[in-house]
C-alpha positions in Angstrom: 6.9 -34.6 -13.2 5.6 -31.0 -12.6 5.9 -31.1 -8.8 8.8 -29.1 -7.2 9.3 -30.0 -3.6 11.0 -28.0 -0.8 13.8 -30.5 -0.8 16.6 -30.2 -3.3 18.2 -26.8 -2.8 21.9 -27.0 -3.7 24.9 -25.0 -2.3 25.4 -22.1 -4.8 21.8 -21.8 -5.7 20.2 -18.4 -5.6 17.0 -17.7 -3.6 14.1 -15.9 -5.2 11.0 -14.6 -3.4 8.2 -13.9 -5.8 6.1 -11.6 -3.6 6.7 -8.9 -1.0 6.3 -9.5 2.8 4.0 -7.9 5.2 0.5 -9.3 4.7 0.2 -10.4 8.3 1.2 -7.1 9.9 -0.9 -5.1 7.4 -4.0 -7.4 8.1 -3.5 -6.8 11.8 -3.4 -3.0 11.2 -6.5 -3.3 9.0 -8.4 -5.1 11.7 -7.4 -2.4 14.1 -8.9 0.1 11.7 -5.5 1.8 11.2 -4.5 0.7 7.7 -3.7 3.9 5.6 -5.8 4.1 2.4 -2.6 4.2 0.2 -1.5 0.8 1.6 -4.8 -1.0 1.2 -4.7 -1.6 -2.6 -1.1 -3.1 -2.7 -1.9 -5.3 0.2 -5.2 -6.7 -1.3 -3.5 -7.0 -4.7 -0.7 -9.1 -3.2 -3.0 -11.4 -1.5 -5.3 -11.8 -4.4 -2.6 -12.5 -6.9 -2.2 -16.3 -7.3 1.2 -18.1 -7.5 0.0 -19.6 -10.8 2.1 -17.4 -13.1 5.2 -17.7 -11.0 4.8 -21.5 -10.9 4.4 -21.7 -14.6 7.4 -19.4 -15.3 9.6 -21.5 -13.1 9.0 -24.5 -15.1 11.3 -23.0 -17.7 14.2 -22.8 -15.3 16.2 -25.5 -13.6 14.4 -25.0 -10.2 15.9 -27.3 -7.5 13.4 -26.5 -4.6 10.4 -24.4 -4.0 7.9 -23.6 -1.1 5.1 -21.2 -0.6 5.3 -18.7 2.1 2.2 -18.7 4.3 1.5 -19.1 8.1 5.1 -20.0 9.2 6.4 -16.8 7.6 9.5 -16.5 5.5 11.9 -18.0 8.0 9.6 -20.9 9.0 9.3 -22.1 5.5 12.9 -21.3 4.6 13.9 -23.5 7.6 11.8 -26.3 6.2 13.6 -26.0 2.9 17.0 -25.8 4.5 16.4 -28.9 6.7 14.9 -30.9 3.9 17.8 -30.0 1.6 20.5 -30.5 4.2 21.8 -27.0 3.6 22.1 -23.5 5.2 20.2 -20.5 3.6 21.8 -17.1 3.8 19.1 -14.5 3.5 20.0 -10.8 2.7 17.7 -8.8 4.9 18.4 -5.6 2.8 17.1 -7.4 -0.4 13.8 -8.5 1.0 10.7 -7.0 -0.9 8.3 -5.4 1.5 4.7 -4.3 1.0 4.1 -0.5 1.4 3.2 0.3 5.0 4.5 -3.0 6.4 7.6 -1.6 8.2 5.4 1.1 9.7 2.8 -1.6 10.9 5.7 -3.4 12.7 7.0 -0.1 14.2 3.4 0.6 15.4 3.2 -2.8 17.0 0.6 -4.2 14.7 2.0 -7.7 14.9 0.0 -10.9 14.7 0.5 -13.4 17.5 1.8 -16.0 15.1 4.9 -14.0 14.5 6.1 -14.7 18.0 5.3 -18.4 17.6 7.2 -18.5 14.3 10.2 -16.8 15.9 10.3 -19.4 18.6 10.1 -22.1 16.0 13.3 -20.8 14.1 15.2 -19.1 16.9 17.7 -21.9 17.7 18.4 -22.6 14.1 19.1 -19.1 12.8 21.7 -16.4 13.3 21.8 -12.8 12.6 25.2 -12.2 10.9 24.7 -8.6 10.3 23.5 -6.3 13.1 20.0 -7.4 14.2 17.2 -5.2 12.9 14.1 -5.6 15.2 11.7 -4.5 12.5 13.1 -6.9 9.9 13.3 -9.6 12.6 9.6 -9.3 13.0 8.8 -9.1 9.3 10.8 -12.3 8.4 8.5 -14.3 10.8 5.3 -12.5 9.8 2.7 -15.1 9.0 1.7 -14.5 5.3 -1.7 -14.8 3.8 -1.4 -15.8 0.1 2.3 -15.2 0.3 4.8 -15.7 -2.6 7.1 -18.6 -3.5 10.6 -19.1 -2.2 12.6 -20.7 -5.2 16.1 -22.1 -5.1 17.7 -22.3 -8.6 21.2 -22.0 -10.1 22.6 -18.5 -9.5 23.4 -18.1 -13.2 19.6 -18.4 -14.0 18.3 -16.3 -11.2 18.4 -12.8 -12.9 16.7 -14.2 -16.0 14.1 -15.8 -13.8 13.4 -12.6 -11.9 13.1 -10.6 -15.2 10.7 -13.3 -16.5 8.6 -12.9 -13.4 8.4 -9.0 -13.5 5.2 -8.7 -15.6 3.1 -10.8 -13.2 5.3 -10.4 -10.0 6.8 -7.0 -10.0 8.3 -7.2 -6.5 10.2 -10.5 -7.2 13.7 -10.4 -5.9 16.8 -12.4 -5.4 17.0 -12.5 -1.6 19.9 -14.8 -0.8 21.8 -17.9 -1.6 22.1 -21.5 -0.6 25.3 -22.4 1.3 26.9 -25.6 2.5 25.5 -26.9 5.9 26.6 -25.0 9.0 25.8 -25.1 12.7 22.6 -23.0 11.8 20.2 -23.6 9.0 19.4 -19.9 8.5 21.7 -16.9 8.5 20.4 -13.4 8.1 23.2 -11.5 6.3 
C-alpha cells in the first residue's frame, strides 16, 4: 500500500521534479579534470542526498504516479510514465532545476555517451513546442546518477508539495503538467 508506480498520471496533474538535473554532464567534466571547485560541492551533495525524504513527504499527498530519474535521463523516465499512464507530458524547459555548472558543461561538450542513446530512445515520441534549445535538449536526456523523483499529483496540491519538500529538496520544482494523450508522449513547452 506504500508503493507508487510510474503508471497512473492523470490529465490535469502537475509534474514535480525533486532534484536538479546535470549529474551526468558534471561527472563527465569531473572525469576530465575540468570541474570547477565551486560546482563540486553541489554536485556531490545532490548525488549523496537520498530520495527517502521526498518519498516520505509525498505519502501525505494524493500522488498518482512517480518514478526516479536515473540512467535514462529525465525524458527517458518521463516517457515511461507517459506510456504507462496513457497520457502526454508537457515539460516546461524554462522551469527545470539545473545544478550549478551543468549548462556550462554541456556547452563545453562534456556530455556522457548515454545522453545520445537516451535522445534516440525518446526522439520519435517527443516534440519541442517552443524553439529548440540545444543545451537543454542535451540536459533533459543526461543520464543521472542518484537523480530525483518525477511525481505526478493533482495540480491543486503541487505548490504545497513543493513547499513541504524545500527543507530537504531545495531545488524541487513544478516542471510541467499531464495532458490528454496526443500524437507524441512528450512535449517540451
